[in-house]
N, C-alpha and C positions, 0 to 999 in steps of 0.2 A: 504495500500499499504507499502510494505517495503523497504526500500531504504539502499543497501549496498555498499561498495566500496571494490575491490579487492586489494591485495597488490600491484599491477603494475600498479594504479592509474587509471584503467579502470572503468567506472562506469557500474553499473549493477542496473536496475529497475527491482523489483519485484512486480506484481500486481497479488492479490489473487481474483479470481473470480469464485465463485461456486466451490471451492476447486481445481481449476486448476491454474498453476503457468506459468506467461509469463514472462521469462528472457530476457529483452533487455538489449544488449551492448553496450556500446557507441563506436562510431568509432572512429579508431585510424589512422592517418595519420603521413608522414616524416614531421619534424620540422626543419628547418635550421635558426638560427638568423643570417642576413649578416650586422647588424648594427655596428659589429667592423669596416668595413670600414670607418666609419664616425667619428672614434677615432681617436686623434692625440696620439701616442705613448709616445712623452715626451712634458711636458707641458713648454712651452716658451712665457712668455707674454711681451719679451722686443722687439719682431719683429714689423715691421710696417705693417699697413693693406694693404698698397700697393703691398705687394707680393701678396696676395689674386687675384687682378685683374690682375696681370702679369700671374700667374699660370692659371687663367682662360680664358685668352684671347689665351695663349700659344696653351692650349689643345682643345678648341675648336674654335680657329682659324685655326687649321689643317682640321677639319671637315668641315668647310666652305670653304676652298679654292677649295676641290675637289668638293662642291655642286655648287659653284657659275660657275665654267667653265662649268659645265653641263648646268646649267638653263640659264647663259648670255654667250653663245659662241661668240669668236672674241671680247671680249671686255677687255681692259687690267684692272689688278689689280695693284693697287698704295698704295704706302706708304703715309701717309698724309705729309710727308717730300717733296715730288715730286709731288704734286699737283700744286704748284705754276709755272712750267715749261707746265701743261696740262690745263690751265683755259678755261673754254668754253667747253672743251671737255668731251663727256660721257665715264666714267670709273668707278671702282669698288673698294671702301675701306672697309677694315674691322676693326672693332674696339668693345669698349665696349661704351655704351650708358651711358650718364650721364645727369642727371635731374638735373638742378639747380633750388631749390626752397629757397626762402629766409625764410620760416616757418618750413623748416626741423629742427628737435632737434640739435641743437649745443652746445657744452660744454664750449666753449669760449662765447657764447651768455648767458648761464647760470652764469658762472662768473661774466660777465659784470653786469647783473641784481641783482646780490646777493643781493646788498645794496641798491637797489631801495626801495621805500617805498611803491608802488604799483605794484602788479603783473601783468604781461601781460594777456589779456584774454585767455582763452585756448580754444584749437581750435580741432575741430573734424578731421580735416586733413591739409596737408602740402600744400596745392594747394592755389596761386594767379594768377592774370593777367599776372604777371612778370616772370611766370615759363618759362624756355628756356632748349633748348634739346641741347646735345653737342656728338660727337661721339670722342672717344680717342683712340689711339694706345699707345706703350711703350713710346711715345716721346713728342706726339703733341696733340691737340684737337680742333675740328672744330665744327662751331655752324651749326644744320640741319635747313633747313627752307623747305616750301613747303606744299601743300594740303594734302600730306600723313603723314606729321608729327602731329598726333593727340596725344595730351598731355593726355589724358584719356585712352590710349592703353598703353604708356611708363613708366618705372619705371627705376630707375638707375641699373646699374650692368648685364643689359643684354647684351651678345656678339652677334653681326649680322654683315653682309654684306650689304652695301647700294649701290645702283646703280645711279648715278647722276652725277653733274658736279659743279666745283665751280664756282661761281658768282662773277663779280667784286669786290664788298663789302666782298670778304672773306668767304662768306657764302656758304653752300654746298645744293644746290637744288636737294631733294631726288624724285626720279621717281620710285624707285621700293625698296622693302626689300627682304633680305633672312635671314632665322634664321637656326640653326643648325638641327632642326629637332628632330625627335621622335627617340630612340635608337632603332636598328633593333632587332627583337626577336631572341632568340638563342635556348630557351628551347622549347622541344617539346609538342605538344598537350596534353592536361590531359587525363591520360588513363579513359576509359569508365566506368572502376567499381570504381572510386574514385568520391565520391558522398558524401562528408561530407559539412558541412555548418560552416560559423564563424559569431560570431556576433560582432557589433562594437557599442560602447557606447562612451560618453564623457561627460564631465562637472557633474559627480554625484554631486560634493560640499557637501562632507559630514558635514562641519561646520555649514551649514543650512537646511539639508535634510538629516542627518543620521538618524532620525526618520520616514521618509516617507514611506509611505505604498506601494508605486511603487517600492522603493529598496527592500522591502520583497518580493515583487510579483516577481521581476527580480531574485532575489534568488532562490524563490522556483522554478521558470522556468527552469530555468540553470540546478540545481539539478535534476529535474524529479520528482518533488514531486507536480506539478500541472496538471490536467486534467486527461482524459482517457486514455486507451493504445494507441489509436492512436495519442493523443496529446503526449504522453510520447516516442512515436517511432521518433515524429519531435525533441523533445529536446534532443533525445540521438545522433540524427547526427549532432548536434553542436561539433566541435572539438577543437574550441580555442574561448574564449571570449577575445577581444582585448579593451582595455581602453584607449582611446585617450585625456589623459590629463586633470586638473583640477579636479581630483578625490577627492582632500582633501578642494579647495576652487575655485572659479569661478570669483574672484574680488578683487583687490588691496583694503588693509585696509588703510582706509582714516581717519588720524586724525583732529578733528575738535577743539581741544583745545590747548592752545599756552601755558599754565600753566604747568611748567615741573613736577609737583606732578601729575596734571591730565594726559598727557602724559605716564609717568610711569603705572598709575594705567591702562590706555587703554591697553597698550603695554602688562601689565601683564595678563589682561582678554583674548586679543587676543591669547597669547601664550597658555594659558590654553584651550582654544578653541580649536587650531590648534592639542593641544597634544591629547585632548579628541576624536577628529575627527579621526585622525590617528590611534589611536587604534581601534575604531569603523570599519572603513577602512579593517587594518588589519583581523578584525574576519571576516567581509564580504567576504574578498578574499580567506581567510584560507579554509571557508565553500564550497565555488565554485570550490577551487583547488583541494578540494578533490573528487570532481566528474569530474572536467572538466579543461584543460588545460589554462591557463590564461596570458597575456601578460599585464603589466602596463605600459605605455606610461606617462612620467612625462609632465606637462603643465605649462603656463606662471605664474601661481600662488602657483604652489607646492613647497616642500621645497627642492629644489635641484638649480645646478649653473642656472643664469641666461642666460648666453651666449649660443648660439647656437655651436655644438650640446649640448643638456641637458643631462647630464646622467641619468642612472636610478636612483630611489631613494634607498638611502642606506638599506641594509639588516636590519640593525638595528631599523630602523623605522618601519619595517613589521617583528618581528620576528617571528610570526604566518605562516605567509605566506612564507617567505624566507627559512623555513626547508623542503618545499614540492616541491619535483622536477617537478610537473606538472607547478610550477608557475615561471615565466621569467619578469624581469624587462627589458624594452626596453628604447632605447635613444629615442631622440626627434629631427630631424626626426628617423624614424624607418624606415627599410626595413628587410623583411624576406621572405622564400620559403615556404610554406605551400603545402606540395605534390609537384604537377609541377605548381603551381600558385605562381607567385611574387608577394609580395603585400608590397606596399610603402605609405607613408604619415607622417602626421606629427599632432600636435595638434591645429595646427591652425594659429599661430603667423605669417608666410610668407603671408597667406592671409588675414590677417588682415591689414597689413603694406602695402599690394598692392591697397588696397581701401584706405587707407590713403595718398597713396602718388599721388593716381590719382585723388581723390575726386569724383571718379565715383559710385553712389549708385546704378546705374541701372546696373551693372555687376555683375552675381552672383558668389559665390565662384567655382562654376561649372565650368563657363567661364575661370576662372583663373588659375583652374586645368588644361584646355585644353592648356592656353598658356603657362604654365609651362613645358607641356611635350614638345610644338615646341621650347621652348626655351631650353630645356633639361638643365635644373637646377632648384633644389628644392628651393631655396629662395634664387634670384639674388639681392634683396635690402640688403642683409647681405654683408659687414658689416656695410654698409652706414646708413643706419637707423633701422637695425635690430642688435641688439646686437649679434657677433659671436667671436669665437675663432680666433686669428691671425694666419692663415694657412701660412705656410711660401713655401714649395715646390710643393704643390698642392692643388687644391680646391677640398675638399672632399664632396662638395654638388651637383657637375656634376652629372648626372643620368649616371650612368655605366649599370644600369640593366633596361629594358622595364619592367614597372609593368603590370600585368594582373588587378588589382585593385589597385588604387590610390584614397586616402581618405583625408580629412580635416577634422579636429574637432571643436566643439564649435561653430558650426555655428548658425544660428539666426533660421533656417529652413532647415527640410530634403529636399535635391535634389539628384538627380541620373540623369547618362547618359551612354550610351553604345556609347562609341567614337571610330570611325573606321577608320583606314589608307587606303592609296590608293590600299594597298594588302587586305583590308577586314579584317584585324587582329584587334581583339576589344581591348579596355579597359574600365572596368567598373569604372566610375568617382563616388564618393560618398562625400557628404557634410554631417558629422553627425550631428543632433541638440544636442543641450545641454539636458543632461535627468535630469537636476534639473528643468526644466523649460516645456519640452515636454513630458518627462516620456516615451519616446519612444528609441528602438534599433532597428538598422539595421541587418538583417539578409540576409546574402548573400551565394547562392548556389555555391561552388566552381568549378562544372561540368558546367553548364550553365550561370553562372555569374547573374543570376537572382536575382533581390533585393524584399524584403519585409519588411515593417515599422510595427514593433510590438508594440504595446502602452500597458503599464501596469498601471492599473488604469483608471482615468478619463482622457482623451484628453486634 
């Protein structure tokens, strides 16, 4: 089998069998990166984070106003400041949920504990029996009570409308909820002639797995150097590889020594590991980008800014790949249009934070993806417990586009679901497993939205 690449970056695979030549061209589709809508043009870190919540409430509050009038007809919509005049009467209030949790990360608490002899025990979540839920608008907040207030389903930052009444003790008894809901579909249906596929992977972790045979098998498969003619036709149908975060590392470096010299040695070794892994990642990406389009999304432990939205890895880190027009660095979260399909997702930080805020291990990432669509927000816990840029005039994480494919990376296991609204319009939800442990990638057909899990090596 002879593999060649044309000047226009289209993959051509030639297989010689009995002196006959089969030429297979990789499919080409239109690609538009819409992640620029998530980037603030001017960086200003002097602003307060309260502006984000004000902008979020103003935008999603307008959406909710029309929805509540349709859902709860003839019920008055009040501001929190007006509730005292309508005590005991059923009414509607709109605001932002705030979940008070004593174990949430707090810089003030960290400073107060800085000089303590013993560190507090580490926790897997922020939950306790003393957690409380409040609804706040531009001026006031009120405590929410009732059987419908389930702490396992609530995180800070969700804009919603609540039907209920104020109690004598100043709390608000919840009788029903209303959320902004999904974004209406604006794009037309996919043309029947468009039948390309995309591949989703995450958590390559090149620091520990750069020499793994599964990575080499993935490289050969994407480049069309594996299998017979039938398999190569399947490989040539892949129009883009999307890497959803933690390509260099998938865990934080923990220093166990307190001696300054030992710390310096550890840090020096970790820096060398990171440099070596980045170079190997660059070789891997450049090989694939010569045959197939690639998008690299940064993750929590990749060398870029920590605050969301994370910017693409700097081109100087990936000199070989960055020279190729078929390689694009994406932001985290990431939005794009491939052919007529809108694709949206992140490297997994928002949904990991949801699980910490709720303490519920029974709710899968797929269920959180569903909730995120109904909340119309990609990461509502930012900036409360998820680091985020202090947006001033508008909250850029509010969903403006309805995705056809919505994913989260670096999950513990692979899951998928075809979610449908009341108009029977579908969204393919996908949780991508970490490649370093699962050795698996997710293949999605852009036409049918069918998915397939492909394993490379031993499962």
